[in-house]
VOKOLMI-162561 format. One record per residue (C-alpha): residue number from 0; residue in three letters; x, y, z. Coordinates in Angstrom, 2 decimals, padded with zeros to 5 digits. Example, Ala and Ser with C-alpha at 12.3 -4.5 7.8 and 13.67 -1.06 7.14 Angstrom:
2
<0 ALA <012.30 -004.50 007.80>>
<1 SER <013.67 -001.06 007.14>>
end
This chain:
370
<0 MET <-014.42 008.07 -022.10>>
<1 GLY <-017.87 009.51 -022.78>>
<2 ILE <-019.32 008.40 -019.43>>
<3 ALA <-021.93 010.63 -017.83>>
<4 GLY <-021.00 012.01 -014.41>>
<5 ASP <-023.83 010.14 -012.67>>
<6 ASP <-023.37 006.87 -014.60>>
<7 PRO <-022.74 003.81 -012.34>>
<8 GLN <-019.80 002.98 -014.62>>
<9 VAL <-017.86 005.79 -012.92>>
<10 GLY <-017.75 003.54 -009.86>>
<11 VAL <-017.23 000.32 -011.81>>
<12 ILE <-014.28 001.64 -013.81>>
<13 VAL <-012.58 002.57 -010.52>>
<14 SER <-013.36 -000.69 -008.72>>
<15 VAL <-012.26 -003.16 -011.45>>
<16 TYR <-008.70 -002.04 -010.65>>
<17 TYR <-009.08 -003.49 -007.13>>
<18 LEU <-010.52 -006.70 -008.55>>
<19 GLY <-007.34 -006.95 -010.61>>
<20 CYS <-005.28 -006.36 -007.45>>
<21 ALA <-006.93 -009.33 -005.71>>
<22 VAL <-006.25 -011.63 -008.68>>
<23 GLY <-002.68 -010.37 -009.08>>
<24 ALA <-001.90 -011.01 -005.41>>
<25 VAL <-002.70 -014.72 -005.81>>
<26 ILE <-000.98 -015.14 -009.19>>
<27 PHE <002.26 -013.39 -008.31>>
<28 SER <002.57 -014.77 -004.77>>
<29 TRP <002.52 -018.23 -006.37>>
<30 LEU <005.04 -017.22 -009.04>>
<31 ALA <007.31 -015.63 -006.41>>
<32 ASP <007.22 -018.85 -004.39>>
<33 LYS <007.93 -021.04 -007.41>>
<34 TYR <010.49 -019.02 -009.36>>
<35 GLY <011.90 -016.58 -006.80>>
<36 ARG <011.07 -013.17 -005.34>>
<37 LYS <013.02 -011.28 -008.03>>
<38 PRO <011.39 -012.99 -011.06>>
<39 GLY <008.01 -012.55 -009.33>>
<40 LEU <008.67 -008.85 -008.81>>
<41 PHE <009.87 -008.50 -012.42>>
<42 GLY <006.56 -009.97 -013.62>>
<43 CYS <004.59 -007.61 -011.37>>
<44 LEU <006.44 -004.55 -012.67>>
<45 ALA <006.14 -005.58 -016.33>>
<46 THR <002.38 -006.17 -015.90>>
<47 THR <001.95 -002.84 -014.11>>
<48 SER <003.82 -001.04 -016.89>>
<49 LEU <001.71 -002.72 -019.59>>
<50 GLY <-001.57 -001.84 -017.84>>
<51 ASN <-000.37 001.72 -017.39>>
<52 LEU <000.39 002.02 -021.13>>
<53 ILE <-003.01 000.55 -022.09>>
<54 MET <-004.77 003.12 -019.87>>
<55 PHE <-002.76 005.95 -021.44>>
<56 VAL <-003.73 005.06 -025.04>>
<57 ALA <-007.44 004.50 -024.24>>
<58 GLY <-009.34 006.86 -026.56>>
<59 LEU <-006.14 008.50 -027.82>>
<60 GLY <-007.17 009.63 -031.32>>
<61 TYR <-010.25 007.39 -031.44>>
<62 SER <-013.49 007.00 -029.50>>
<63 ARG <-015.02 003.66 -030.53>>
<64 GLY <-014.05 000.99 -027.99>>
<65 ALA <-012.15 003.48 -025.83>>
<66 ILE <-013.99 002.53 -022.66>>
<67 GLY <-013.23 -001.18 -023.21>>
<68 VAL <-009.53 -000.38 -023.57>>
<69 MET <-009.64 001.64 -020.35>>
<70 TYR <-011.32 -001.25 -018.50>>
<71 LEU <-008.63 -003.62 -019.79>>
<72 GLY <-005.85 -001.26 -018.73>>
<73 ARG <-007.36 -000.82 -015.25>>
<74 ILE <-007.58 -004.59 -014.73>>
<75 VAL <-004.09 -005.35 -016.09>>
<76 MET <-002.50 -002.61 -014.00>>
<77 GLY <-004.43 -003.84 -010.95>>
<78 ILE <-003.05 -007.36 -011.46>>
<79 GLY <000.49 -005.96 -011.51>>
<80 VAL <000.05 -003.70 -008.48>>
<81 GLY <-001.67 -006.47 -006.50>>
<82 GLY <001.38 -008.60 -007.23>>
<83 VAL <003.70 -005.84 -006.02>>
<84 ASP <001.63 -005.53 -002.83>>
<85 SER <001.99 -009.25 -002.09>>
<86 VAL <005.60 -009.84 -003.20>>
<87 VAL <007.40 -006.75 -001.88>>
<88 PRO <006.53 -007.08 001.85>>
<89 VAL <007.72 -010.71 001.79>>
<90 TYR <010.85 -009.85 -000.18>>
<91 SER <011.60 -006.90 002.13>>
<92 SER <011.11 -008.93 005.31>>
<93 GLU <013.33 -011.76 004.05>>
<94 LEU <016.17 -009.34 003.27>>
<95 SER <015.92 -007.47 006.59>>
<96 SER <017.49 -008.46 009.90>>
<97 ASP <015.07 -009.33 012.71>>
<98 GLY <015.67 -006.06 014.56>>
<99 ALA <015.07 -003.84 011.54>>
<100 ARG <012.22 -005.56 009.69>>
<101 GLY <009.60 -003.11 010.93>>
<102 LYS <011.77 -000.11 010.10>>
<103 ALA <012.36 -001.41 006.55>>
<104 LEU <008.64 -001.83 005.83>>
<105 ALA <007.73 001.48 007.47>>
<106 LYS <010.30 003.25 005.28>>
<107 GLU <008.78 001.50 002.28>>
<108 PHE <005.36 002.92 003.18>>
<109 GLN <006.88 006.35 003.73>>
<110 SER <008.16 006.10 000.15>>
<111 ASN <004.64 005.08 -000.86>>
<112 ILE <003.34 008.33 000.67>>
<113 LEU <006.02 010.28 -001.21>>
<114 GLY <004.47 008.79 -004.36>>
<115 LEU <001.03 009.82 -003.13>>
<116 ASN <002.29 013.39 -002.71>>
<117 MET <003.76 013.41 -006.20>>
<118 ALA <000.58 011.98 -007.74>>
<119 PHE <-001.69 014.50 -006.03>>
<120 ALA <000.65 017.39 -006.89>>
<121 ILE <000.83 016.40 -010.58>>
<122 ASN <-002.96 015.95 -010.73>>
<123 LEU <-003.61 019.25 -009.00>>
<124 GLY <-001.07 021.21 -011.04>>
<125 LEU <-002.33 019.92 -014.37>>
<126 THR <-005.98 020.39 -013.42>>
<127 VAL <-005.31 024.03 -012.48>>
<128 ALA <-003.20 024.64 -015.61>>
<129 LEU <-005.30 022.78 -018.20>>
<130 GLY <-008.77 022.50 -016.68>>
<131 LYS <-010.73 019.38 -015.76>>
<132 ARG <-012.09 018.87 -019.30>>
<133 ASN <-008.68 018.64 -020.95>>
<134 GLU <-007.79 014.98 -021.61>>
<135 TRP <-004.08 015.64 -020.96>>
<136 ALA <-004.98 016.59 -017.38>>
<137 TRP <-005.51 012.85 -016.81>>
<138 ARG <-003.28 011.31 -019.50>>
<139 VAL <-000.07 012.95 -018.25>>
<140 PRO <-000.48 011.74 -014.61>>
<141 ILE <-001.13 008.21 -015.92>>
<142 ILE <001.97 008.04 -018.13>>
<143 ALA <004.10 009.75 -015.46>>
<144 MET <003.63 006.61 -013.35>>
<145 GLN <005.78 004.67 -015.85>>
<146 VAL <008.90 006.20 -014.26>>
<147 TYR <008.67 003.77 -011.34>>
<148 PRO <008.05 000.31 -012.84>>
<149 VAL <010.30 000.99 -015.86>>
<150 GLY <013.01 002.51 -013.64>>
<151 LEU <013.03 -000.50 -011.33>>
<152 LEU <012.94 -002.96 -014.24>>
<153 ILE <016.13 -001.39 -015.61>>
<154 PHE <018.23 -002.24 -012.55>>
<155 ILE <016.29 -005.13 -010.97>>
<156 GLN <019.10 -007.57 -011.85>>
<157 ARG <021.36 -005.73 -009.40>>
<158 LEU <019.04 -006.56 -006.49>>
<159 PRO <019.79 -009.68 -004.41>>
<160 GLU <017.50 -012.70 -004.39>>
<161 SER <015.93 -013.68 -001.06>>
<162 PRO <018.33 -016.00 000.83>>
<163 ARG <015.34 -017.69 002.48>>
<164 TRP <013.92 -018.54 -000.93>>
<165 PHE <017.28 -020.01 -001.97>>
<166 ILE <017.43 -022.19 001.15>>
<167 PHE <013.89 -023.52 000.71>>
<168 HIS <014.70 -024.44 -002.87>>
<169 ASP <017.93 -026.26 -001.93>>
<170 LYS <020.19 -023.57 -003.38>>
<171 ARG <022.16 -023.27 -000.18>>
<172 GLU <025.41 -022.04 -001.68>>
<173 ASP <023.54 -019.16 -003.33>>
<174 ALA <021.86 -018.37 000.00>>
<175 GLN <025.19 -018.40 001.86>>
<176 LYS <026.84 -016.18 -000.76>>
<177 GLY <023.90 -013.73 -000.73>>
<178 LEU <023.86 -013.43 003.06>>
<179 LYS <027.57 -012.69 003.16>>
<180 ILE <027.12 -009.93 000.57>>
<181 ILE <024.23 -008.41 002.55>>
<182 LEU <025.52 -008.88 006.13>>
<183 GLY <029.26 -009.50 005.84>>
<184 ASP <031.15 -012.80 006.24>>
<185 GLU <030.73 -013.45 009.98>>
<186 ASP <027.13 -012.25 010.45>>
<187 GLY <026.16 -013.77 007.09>>
<188 GLU <027.43 -017.20 008.10>>
<189 GLU <025.64 -017.01 011.46>>
<190 GLU <022.36 -016.00 009.80>>
<191 TYR <022.81 -018.78 007.23>>
<192 GLN <023.10 -021.44 009.95>>
<193 GLU <019.96 -020.15 011.66>>
<194 MET <018.02 -020.07 008.38>>
<195 GLN <019.16 -023.59 007.55>>
<196 LYS <017.86 -024.91 010.89>>
<197 ALA <014.53 -023.12 010.40>>
<198 ALA <014.24 -024.52 006.87>>
<199 ASP <014.88 -028.07 008.09>>
<200 ASN <012.16 -027.67 010.74>>
<201 GLU <009.62 -026.21 008.30>>
<202 ARG <010.46 -028.26 005.22>>
<203 ASP <007.49 -030.64 005.45>>
<204 GLU <004.96 -027.88 006.18>>
<205 ASN <003.28 -027.52 002.80>>
<206 VAL <000.46 -025.07 003.45>>
<207 SER <-002.43 -024.48 001.04>>
<208 TYR <-005.01 -021.70 001.06>>
<209 THR <-007.56 -024.31 002.21>>
<210 ASP <-005.36 -025.19 005.21>>
<211 MET <-005.07 -021.52 006.14>>
<212 PHE <-008.86 -021.19 006.39>>
<213 THR <-009.47 -024.55 008.10>>
<214 PRO <-010.25 -024.21 011.85>>
<215 GLY <-007.87 -026.38 013.82>>
<216 HIS <-004.98 -026.11 011.36>>
<217 LYS <-002.01 -024.37 012.95>>
<218 GLN <-001.99 -021.66 010.25>>
<219 PHE <-005.68 -020.81 010.83>>
<220 HIS <-004.99 -018.49 013.77>>
<221 PRO <-002.27 -016.48 011.94>>
<222 THR <-004.67 -016.21 008.99>>
<223 MET <-007.45 -014.81 011.16>>
<224 ILE <-005.02 -012.26 012.64>>
<225 THR <-004.06 -011.26 009.09>>
<226 VAL <-007.70 -011.05 007.94>>
<227 MET <-008.90 -009.06 010.94>>
<228 GLY <-005.88 -006.75 010.78>>
<229 GLN <-006.89 -005.67 007.28>>
<230 VAL <-010.62 -005.56 008.08>>
<231 ASN <-009.98 -003.35 011.09>>
<232 GLN <-007.58 -001.14 009.14>>
<233 ALA <-010.49 -000.42 006.79>>
<234 LEU <-012.87 000.04 009.71>>
<235 THR <-010.70 002.69 011.35>>
<236 GLY <-012.51 004.98 008.90>>
<237 TYR <-009.34 006.54 007.60>>
<238 GLY <-010.23 005.47 004.05>>
<239 ALA <-012.86 008.24 004.05>>
<240 VAL <-010.17 010.80 004.86>>
<241 SER <-007.73 009.55 002.22>>
<242 VAL <-010.36 009.40 -000.55>>
<243 TYR <-012.59 012.33 000.40>>
<244 GLY <-010.04 014.69 002.00>>
<245 PRO <-010.97 017.69 -000.20>>
<246 GLN <-014.68 017.17 000.48>>
<247 ILE <-014.07 017.03 004.24>>
<248 PHE <-012.24 020.37 004.08>>
<249 GLU <-015.19 021.72 002.07>>
<250 LEU <-017.54 020.55 004.84>>
<251 LEU <-015.41 022.55 007.27>>
<252 GLY <-016.30 025.62 005.17>>
<253 TYR <-013.46 026.04 002.68>>
<254 GLY <-013.72 026.45 -001.12>>
<255 VAL <-012.86 023.74 -003.67>>
<256 ARG <-009.39 025.06 -004.57>>
<257 GLU <-008.49 025.83 -000.94>>
<258 SER <-009.61 022.32 000.03>>
<259 GLU <-007.39 020.77 -002.63>>
<260 PHE <-004.35 022.71 -001.41>>
<261 LEU <-005.17 021.77 002.20>>
<262 THR <-005.31 018.11 001.11>>
<263 GLN <-001.86 018.46 -000.46>>
<264 GLY <-000.67 019.93 002.84>>
<265 ASN <-002.16 016.95 004.67>>
<266 TYR <-000.21 014.54 002.46>>
<267 ILE <003.04 016.47 003.07>>
<268 SER <002.40 016.31 006.83>>
<269 TYR <001.63 012.58 006.42>>
<270 LEU <005.02 012.02 004.74>>
<271 ILE <006.89 013.80 007.54>>
<272 LEU <004.97 012.13 010.40>>
<273 MET <005.64 008.65 008.91>>
<274 THR <009.21 009.08 010.18>>
<275 PHE <007.82 008.24 013.63>>
<276 ALA <006.49 004.93 012.27>>
<277 TRP <009.93 003.56 011.47>>
<278 LEU <011.42 005.06 014.65>>
<279 LEU <008.80 003.39 016.86>>
<280 VAL <007.66 000.12 015.26>>
<281 ASP <010.80 -001.87 016.21>>
<282 ALA <011.52 000.10 019.39>>
<283 VAL <008.13 -000.32 021.13>>
<284 GLY <006.54 -003.15 019.14>>
<285 ARG <003.71 -003.68 016.67>>
<286 ARG <000.92 -003.98 019.25>>
<287 THR <001.84 -000.73 021.03>>
<288 VAL <001.83 001.41 017.88>>
<289 LEU <-001.47 -000.17 016.77>>
<290 LEU <-003.17 000.62 020.07>>
<291 GLY <-001.64 004.09 020.27>>
<292 GLY <-002.78 004.91 016.75>>
<293 SER <-006.26 003.64 017.55>>
<294 GLY <-006.53 005.87 020.63>>
<295 VAL <-005.52 009.00 018.73>>
<296 LEU <-007.93 008.16 015.87>>
<297 ILE <-010.85 007.74 018.31>>
<298 ILE <-010.26 011.21 019.77>>
<299 SER <-009.58 012.78 016.35>>
<300 PHE <-012.74 011.45 014.69>>
<301 PHE <-014.85 012.54 017.65>>
<302 LEU <-013.43 016.07 017.37>>
<303 LEU <-013.86 016.08 013.56>>
<304 THR <-017.52 015.14 013.99>>
<305 LEU <-017.93 018.00 016.48>>
<306 PHE <-016.13 020.57 014.30>>
<307 GLY <-017.96 019.38 011.17>>
<308 GLY <-021.33 019.77 012.90>>
<309 LEU <-020.45 023.27 014.12>>
<310 ALA <-019.22 024.22 010.62>>
<311 VAL <-022.52 023.13 009.02>>
<312 HIS <-024.46 025.35 011.46>>
<313 LYS <-021.88 028.18 011.74>>
<314 THR <-024.23 030.79 010.23>>
<315 ASP <-027.04 030.00 012.70>>
<316 LEU <-024.60 029.97 015.60>>
<317 GLY <-022.67 033.05 014.44>>
<318 ILE <-019.33 031.19 014.41>>
<319 PRO <-016.50 032.51 012.16>>
<320 ILE <-015.32 029.93 009.61>>
<321 ASP <-011.75 029.78 010.97>>
<322 ALA <-012.97 029.19 014.54>>
<323 VAL <-013.96 025.63 013.59>>
<324 GLY <-012.04 025.30 010.32>>
<325 ILE <-008.51 025.72 011.69>>
<326 PRO <-008.98 023.27 014.62>>
<327 GLY <-010.59 020.86 012.12>>
<328 ILE <-007.57 021.10 009.82>>
<329 VAL <-005.17 020.44 012.71>>
<330 VAL <-007.17 017.43 013.92>>
<331 LEU <-007.41 015.98 010.41>>
<332 TYR <-003.65 016.29 009.97>>
<333 ILE <-003.13 014.57 013.35>>
<334 ALA <-005.56 011.76 012.43>>
<335 THR <-003.68 011.15 009.19>>
<336 GLY <-000.37 010.91 011.05>>
<337 ALA <-001.88 008.59 013.69>>
<338 PHE <-003.15 006.25 010.98>>
<339 GLY <000.23 006.21 009.23>>
<340 ILE <002.21 005.57 012.42>>
<341 GLY <-000.20 003.07 013.99>>
<342 TRP <-001.99 001.26 011.21>>
<343 LEU <-000.39 001.69 007.80>>
<344 ALA <002.69 -000.53 007.95>>
<345 THR <001.85 -002.77 010.92>>
<346 VAL <-000.98 -004.78 009.33>>
<347 TRP <001.27 -005.52 006.34>>
<348 LEU <004.24 -006.34 008.55>>
<349 ILE <002.52 -008.84 010.86>>
<350 PRO <001.79 -011.50 008.16>>
<351 THR <005.45 -011.51 007.11>>
<352 GLU <006.43 -012.44 010.69>>
<353 ILE <003.80 -014.90 011.93>>
<354 TYR <003.84 -017.45 009.08>>
<355 PRO <006.52 -020.04 008.28>>
<356 THR <008.41 -019.45 005.03>>
<357 THR <006.24 -022.07 003.27>>
<358 ALA <003.11 -019.96 003.88>>
<359 ARG <004.48 -016.41 003.97>>
<360 ALA <003.68 -015.50 000.36>>
<361 GLN <000.15 -016.95 000.61>>
<362 GLY <-000.40 -015.08 003.88>>
<363 THR <000.58 -011.78 002.30>>
<364 ALA <-001.66 -012.55 -000.70>>
<365 VAL <-004.59 -013.08 001.71>>
<366 SER <-003.72 -009.72 003.27>>
<367 VAL <-003.89 -007.97 -000.13>>
<368 ILE <-007.19 -009.64 -001.09>>
<369 ILE <-008.86 -008.73 002.23>>
end
């Protein structure tokens, strides 16, 4: 793109994507409420795919205006992904039975980490093979992402619509039919009767974003739980590990390439350890896994600080690199697993369970924006 390495635009071009995510969460949560979860998800995927394509062609065979095209692609893709982030948890929770809702969302996030592994592996492989200055080292990973939105768009019509959405839009026969397909005749009919009662009780509860942030309104407290869940997820500090993993391994004394391979290993460990998230979240409860994850993160970050400090002064202290490096690697891997099990899925799951159906999409949109 012709941007200098120390140009502030390096940060801006990254962050406009997240601005797009915030906007997309609001737009597509509204569309999913009005037209259905499936049409909302279709719009998210199509927007994501379009943004992805725009990013890929930025500067392809031309240079004038390339950076503007890249900015546009980043924003458009952000809008689509923000929509996915707000629609999918609601859609997932409305299709899942009460006893398996946590497991369903935790498995979804485990799949998310599989994608993270694939992305890092493709990036790393192409960077090693082609070098950092080769434009195809970044174009190929971008276009490779098209597999997912395009693949899902192809068979999205085969997915069921949310029965709860049908009921709240007076399409009760469709809801009844859908529940019987998902759960079987007997269980489907029982779930339908329960949903119908809940819908009748909640029908007059039209909730706006203003209501959700108005002290005294009954949706204010759930909104504050949602807001503080996301704020505290960020404040666990794990974001530093996920973004700067290779640099942390370098601080422990390892070279650039070794650090990149260690980061890939961390992501593989992350994927495996996420199995405990879906085994535990319904069995012991959301609060227990949150507190357990927090406790392990406190200990892990204390030890990482200690090992990092020793690594910086290893020459003065006469400490071999592996004496602090290997324990540091182990602790970092444990911290990553603790975050995934305790904090990754739970703060996205809670908003889908504490709001009435009339506010669930808005609540998840607030979660994405925060």
